C-alpha positions in Angstrom: 58.3 -130.3 105.9 57.1 -128.8 108.9 58.8 -125.8 110.3 59.3 -125.6 114.0 60.1 -122.3 115.5 60.2 -122.0 119.3 60.2 -118.8 121.1 60.3 -120.2 124.4 63.2 -119.9 126.9 64.3 -123.0 129.0 64.0 -122.4 132.5 67.6 -123.3 133.0 68.5 -120.4 130.6 66.2 -118.0 132.5 67.5 -119.0 135.8 71.3 -118.5 134.2 70.3 -115.0 132.9 68.9 -114.1 136.2 71.6 -115.2 138.2 73.9 -113.4 135.7 72.1 -110.2 136.1 72.0 -110.2 139.9 76.0 -110.7 140.2 76.5 -108.3 138.1 74.1 -105.9 139.7 74.9 -106.8 143.1 76.7 -104.0 144.8 80.2 -104.6 146.0 81.4 -103.4 149.5 83.7 -100.9 148.0 81.5 -99.0 146.0 78.3 -99.4 148.5 79.0 -99.8 152.2 75.4 -98.9 152.8 74.5 -102.4 151.5 75.7 -104.3 154.5 73.6 -107.0 155.4 71.2 -106.0 158.6 72.3 -102.6 158.0 68.6 -101.2 157.4 67.4 -97.5 156.5 68.1 -96.4 159.6 71.6 -97.0 161.3 71.9 -96.9 165.2 74.9 -97.6 167.7 74.2 -98.5 171.3 77.4 -98.7 173.7 78.6 -98.0 176.9 82.1 -98.1 178.3 82.9 -99.7 181.7 86.2 -97.5 181.6 84.3 -93.9 181.6 80.9 -95.0 182.6 80.0 -93.1 179.6 76.7 -94.3 177.4 76.1 -93.7 173.7 72.5 -94.2 172.0 72.3 -92.7 168.5 71.2 -92.8 165.0 74.3 -92.1 162.5 72.7 -92.8 159.3 69.5 -92.5 157.8 68.3 -93.2 154.3 71.9 -93.3 152.6 73.4 -90.3 154.6 75.8 -90.3 157.9 74.5 -87.9 160.3 77.5 -85.4 160.8 77.0 -84.6 164.6 76.3 -88.4 165.5 79.3 -89.5 163.6 81.2 -86.9 165.8 79.8 -88.3 168.9 80.5 -91.8 167.9 84.4 -90.3 167.3 84.6 -88.7 170.9 82.8 -91.8 172.5 85.6 -94.5 170.6 88.3 -92.1 171.7 91.5 -93.9 173.5 90.2 -93.1 176.9 93.7 -93.5 178.3 95.0 -90.3 176.4 91.8 -88.5 175.2 93.2 -88.5 171.9 90.1 -88.5 169.4 90.3 -89.4 165.4 87.6 -89.9 162.6 86.3 -93.7 163.4 85.7 -95.2 159.8 82.1 -95.3 159.2 82.6 -98.8 157.8 83.4 -100.1 161.4 80.3 -98.3 162.7 78.4 -100.1 159.8 79.7 -103.6 160.6 79.0 -102.9 164.5 75.4 -101.9 163.6 74.8 -104.5 161.2 76.3 -107.2 163.6 74.1 -105.9 166.4 70.8 -105.9 164.3 72.0 -109.7 163.1 72.0 -110.6 167.0 68.6 -109.3 167.5 69.3 -107.8 171.2 68.5 -104.2 172.6 71.3 -104.6 175.0 74.3 -102.2 173.9 77.8 -103.3 173.3 80.3 -102.7 175.9 83.1 -101.1 174.3 86.5 -102.4 175.5 88.8 -100.6 173.0 88.1 -98.2 169.8 90.9 -95.8 168.9 93.9 -96.5 170.3 97.1 -94.0 170.2 100.4 -95.3 169.2 101.7 -94.9 172.5 98.6 -97.2 174.0 99.3 -99.7 171.4 102.7 -99.9 172.0 102.0 -100.2 175.9 99.5 -102.7 175.2 101.9 -104.6 173.0 104.5 -104.7 175.6 102.0 -106.3 177.9 100.3 -108.8 175.5 101.2 -111.0 172.4 97.6 -110.7 170.9 98.2 -106.7 169.9 99.3 -106.2 166.4 102.3 -103.5 165.8 100.2 -101.8 163.1 96.5 -102.4 164.8 94.0 -100.8 162.8 92.7 -99.6 166.3 95.2 -96.9 165.5 93.8 -95.9 162.1 89.8 -95.9 163.8 89.1 -99.0 161.7 88.5 -101.4 164.7 86.5 -102.1 168.1 86.9 -104.8 170.6 83.2 -105.2 171.8 81.4 -107.5 174.4 77.5 -108.5 174.9 76.5 -109.8 178.4 73.5 -111.7 176.6 75.5 -113.0 173.6 78.5 -115.7 173.4 81.8 -114.5 171.7 80.9 -117.2 169.0 77.4 -116.0 168.4 78.8 -112.2 168.1 81.7 -113.2 165.8 79.3 -115.1 163.4 77.0 -111.8 163.2 80.1 -109.8 162.4 81.5 -112.5 159.9 78.0 -112.8 158.1 78.7 -109.0 157.2 81.4 -110.0 155.1 82.8 -106.6 155.1 86.0 -106.9 157.4 88.1 -108.7 160.0 86.4 -110.5 162.9 88.4 -111.8 165.9 87.1 -114.1 168.7 88.8 -113.8 172.2 86.9 -116.3 174.2 89.5 -116.2 176.9 88.9 -112.2 177.4 85.0 -112.3 176.3 85.2 -110.1 173.5 85.3 -109.8 169.8 87.2 -107.6 167.6 85.6 -106.1 164.5 87.5 -104.1 162.0 86.6 -102.7 158.3 90.0 -104.4 156.8 90.4 -107.2 154.6 88.0 -109.8 155.3 89.3 -112.6 157.6 88.5 -114.4 160.8 90.8 -115.7 163.8 91.0 -116.8 167.1 88.7 -119.1 168.9 
């Protein structure tokens, strides 16, 4: 009678164990927004406003920490330009914008069409367009409407959607992409 003892693990079992470990160790967005794909160890946001003529090029995050003064600059830049109201922009939205920009591999700054919107501005825009939500995330500082001359709406939307961190709306007729840190979803064409 021959005894057989095997201490080897099959390739399939090893891969299964690795996959289970990887999934359980993977950071979730709610626990660590810093792991957004394309985010990097240094996060930079570059924008300009056709409405005000202002430009912004700032590093707002380094090695896991937001730079307060840089985030304040982003808040002021993304204000409601119609009323000059400023609120804190959700850093998750800034992260999505930066990560999508990195994935697009462009040096051109975003053109910011709309960041924060006061309730008065949002209501005014709603009266002019069916595409403006009554409870828009713009009013919470959680959304941005952006354009790049060197990239199509589809290219921008695909990059933002690849972050899997919020809503992405395609507005091809108006040539911009909406990015927000709300539920993961897409719309438009």
